[in-house]
C-alpha positions in Angstrom: 93.3 99.8 114.5 94.0 96.7 116.5 94.1 96.5 120.2 97.4 95.2 120.8 100.8 96.1 123.2 102.7 99.3 122.8 104.3 101.2 125.0 103.4 104.0 127.2 105.3 106.9 128.8 104.7 108.9 131.8 105.3 112.6 131.3 105.3 113.4 134.5 108.6 110.8 135.4 110.3 111.7 132.6 113.0 113.9 132.9 114.3 113.9 128.6 117.4 112.4 129.2 117.1 110.7 126.2 118.9 107.1 126.8 115.2 105.6 125.1 116.3 106.8 122.2 119.5 104.6 120.5 117.7 101.7 122.5 114.3 102.0 120.4 116.1 101.4 116.9 112.8 101.1 114.5 113.1 104.7 115.3 109.3 104.7 117.7 110.7 108.1 119.5 112.0 111.3 120.0 112.3 114.0 122.1 110.0 116.9 121.8 109.8 119.6 124.2 112.5 118.0 126.4 110.1 115.0 126.6 110.4 111.2 125.2 107.1 111.2 122.9 106.4 108.3 120.8 105.8 109.5 117.3 103.6 106.6 115.4 102.2 103.7 116.6 103.5 101.9 113.7 107.1 101.7 114.7 106.2 100.4 117.9 106.7 96.7 118.5 105.2 96.9 122.7 108.6 94.6 123.1 109.9 97.1 125.0 113.5 97.0 124.1 113.6 100.4 125.5 112.3 100.3 129.3 115.6 99.5 130.7 117.2 102.1 129.3 114.9 104.5 131.5 116.5 105.4 134.3 112.8 107.1 135.8 111.2 104.3 135.1 108.7 106.6 132.9 108.3 103.6 130.1 105.8 100.8 130.5 103.6 98.7 128.6 99.9 98.8 128.4 97.5 97.2 125.8 95.4 99.3 124.0 94.0 100.4 120.6 96.7 100.9 118.3 97.6 101.2 114.6 99.0 97.8 113.5 102.6 97.3 113.9 104.9 98.0 109.8 107.6 95.9 109.7 108.5 97.2 106.6 108.4 100.8 107.5 110.8 100.3 110.7 113.4 98.3 108.8 113.2 102.1 106.3 114.8 103.4 109.8 116.6 100.6 110.4 119.0 100.0 107.6 120.0 103.9 108.0 121.2 103.2 111.5 123.9 100.4 109.6 124.6 96.9 110.7 125.6 97.2 114.3 122.1 98.6 114.6 120.4 95.9 111.9 121.7 93.1 114.0 120.4 94.6 117.3 116.9 95.0 115.6 116.6 91.3 114.5 118.2 89.7 117.8 115.6 91.6 119.8 113.2 90.3 117.5 114.4 86.5 117.9 114.7 87.2 121.4 110.9 87.8 121.8 110.2 85.4 119.7 108.3 87.2 116.6 109.2 85.4 114.0 107.2 86.8 111.3 108.1 90.2 111.8 111.9 88.8 111.9 111.4 86.9 108.3 109.5 90.2 106.7 113.0 91.9 108.3 115.2 89.4 106.7 112.8 89.9 103.1 113.4 93.1 103.5 117.4 93.2 103.8 117.5 90.8 101.1 115.2 92.6 98.4 117.2 96.0 99.5 120.6 94.1 98.7 121.7 94.4 102.4 123.7 92.6 104.2 122.0 89.6 106.2 123.9 89.6 110.2 124.5 86.4 111.0 122.5 85.7 114.3 122.3 81.9 113.6 118.3 82.0 112.9 117.2 80.5 109.5 113.8 81.6 107.9 111.2 79.3 107.6 110.3 78.6 104.2 107.2 80.2 102.3 104.5 77.8 101.6 104.2 76.7 97.7 101.9 75.4 95.9 102.7 71.4 95.8 104.4 69.8 92.6 101.4 69.2 91.2 101.2 73.4 91.1 97.4 72.3 92.1 95.4 76.1 92.7 93.7 74.6 94.9 96.2 75.2 98.0 97.0 78.9 96.8 95.8 81.0 99.7 92.9 83.1 98.6 90.5 85.9 99.8 87.1 85.6 97.7 84.6 88.4 97.2 80.9 87.7 98.4 78.0 89.6 97.9 76.2 90.7 100.9 73.2 88.9 101.7 70.8 88.5 104.2 67.8 86.0 105.0 65.0 88.3 105.2 62.5 87.8 102.0 62.5 91.5 99.6 58.7 92.4 99.7 57.1 89.2 100.9 58.9 87.0 98.0 59.3 83.5 99.8 61.2 81.8 97.1 63.8 85.3 96.8 64.5 85.0 100.6 65.4 81.5 99.8 67.5 82.3 97.1 69.6 85.0 99.7 69.7 82.5 101.9 71.5 79.6 99.6 74.2 81.9 98.3 77.7 81.7 99.6 79.2 83.5 102.3 83.1 81.7 102.5 85.1 84.5 102.0 88.7 82.7 102.0 90.2 79.6 100.6 91.8 76.8 101.0 89.4 75.6 103.9 91.1 72.2 104.8 93.3 72.6 107.5 96.5 70.9 106.0 96.4 73.4 102.9 95.6 76.5 105.0 98.7 78.5 104.9 99.2 79.4 108.5 101.1 83.3 107.4 97.9 83.8 104.8 97.3 87.2 105.3 93.4 87.1 106.2 94.1 85.2 109.3 95.6 88.5 110.6 93.1 89.5 113.9 89.8 86.9 111.7 87.2 85.8 114.0 88.0 81.4 113.0 85.4 79.0 112.5 86.7 75.8 113.2 84.2 72.9 111.8 84.1 69.2 111.7 84.3 67.7 107.9 80.6 66.0 108.9 79.3 69.9 110.5 78.4 71.4 106.9 76.1 68.4 105.8 74.6 68.1 108.8 73.5 71.6 109.0 71.5 73.1 106.4 72.4 77.1 106.7 76.0 76.7 107.5 77.1 80.0 105.6 74.9 82.3 106.9 75.0 81.3 110.7 78.1 80.6 111.0 81.0 81.0 108.1 79.5 84.4 107.6 82.3 86.5 108.6 84.5 84.5 109.3 87.5 82.7 108.0 86.1 78.7 107.9 88.8 75.8 108.9 87.6 72.4 108.8 89.6 68.8 110.0 88.5 65.7 110.9 90.4 64.6 114.0 89.5 61.1 114.0 90.2 59.9 110.5 93.5 63.3 110.4 96.8 63.2 112.7 95.5 65.1 115.6 99.2 65.9 116.0 100.2 67.5 113.0 96.9 69.4 113.4 97.7 70.3 116.6 101.2 71.9 115.6 99.6 73.6 112.7 96.9 75.7 114.7 99.7 76.5 117.3 102.0 77.5 114.4 98.6 79.3 113.0 98.3 81.1 116.4 101.7 81.7 117.2 101.8 84.1 113.9 98.3 85.1 114.0 96.4 87.8 116.3 93.2 85.4 116.7 90.2 87.0 118.0 87.6 84.3 119.1 87.5 80.7 118.0 83.6 79.1 117.3 83.9 74.9 117.2 81.8 73.4 115.5 81.5 69.7 115.7 79.3 66.7 115.8 77.6 65.1 118.7 79.1 62.0 117.9 82.4 61.0 120.6 85.1 61.4 117.8 84.6 64.8 117.1 85.3 66.1 120.4 89.2 65.7 119.5 88.7 69.0 117.8 88.2 71.2 121.0 91.5 69.3 122.4 93.4 70.1 119.3 91.9 74.1 119.7 92.8 73.8 123.8 96.5 71.7 123.6 97.5 74.5 120.0 96.6 77.5 122.0 98.5 76.0 125.4 101.4 75.1 123.1 101.7 78.6 121.2 100.9 80.8 124.6 97.8 82.0 123.7 94.6 82.6 125.6 92.2 83.1 122.8 88.4 83.0 123.5 86.4 80.6 122.0 82.7 79.2 122.1 81.6 75.1 121.6 78.7 74.4 119.7 77.7 70.9 119.0 75.0 69.9 116.1 73.2 67.0 116.5 73.0 64.3 113.5 69.1 65.3 112.6 71.4 68.6 112.3 70.0 70.4 114.6 71.5 72.4 117.7 72.4 70.8 121.1 
């Protein structure tokens, strides 16, 4: 379950007229017991195409815990309704800038030999490994052991070994190599860390990397404008829960916070974040 926008039907206002039904190509609505009902969270994209067709104002949008929207399941319903409905569904997502779902829908049509209607949209090419075929650029999730920092039966050495185990759960971590459509970014908690922080802070894994998706960058040596654009795209395509920005106390490192802030503004997102500064002696300021 995730917290997202989804429609809400006021049963007291609903007359069961059914005008909302044909205007929900996703198939989330049915008339049951003379009232409009949402049959599954999976089918409701929360964009509210049905709202303008309700003469009673019985449909609104709320933010609540719901099952994640599933575009592939939706397309199974949409294609049954014919070419006009397919086109209307794709255009609806395009108008709302839901390009990730739009790409999934187009992929579904191609995979199942349906004609893709022309709506003036060209799907973004999928990110591929570089021409050299470098496996280091392949997005992957890493299985890690659950460890704690405590000692076993007072054995200080065993406790220290446990603390030294990696808690890194995703790859790659360098921002330039990160695939903004990687599945592990969905609803992720991000650690945005300066390159130097991992060398300065001795217990980075247990204190910051654990349970987060790690991304590293250097605002001084790398192209900050490129990073703003890439982070903006990442924010648009994924519901990021929160961000921890880990940077050094040196002045150039403060550009990392600026990259994140401008990218959020560009993406039209407001994501909670905290800033942690590491001193050059390896302590937290």
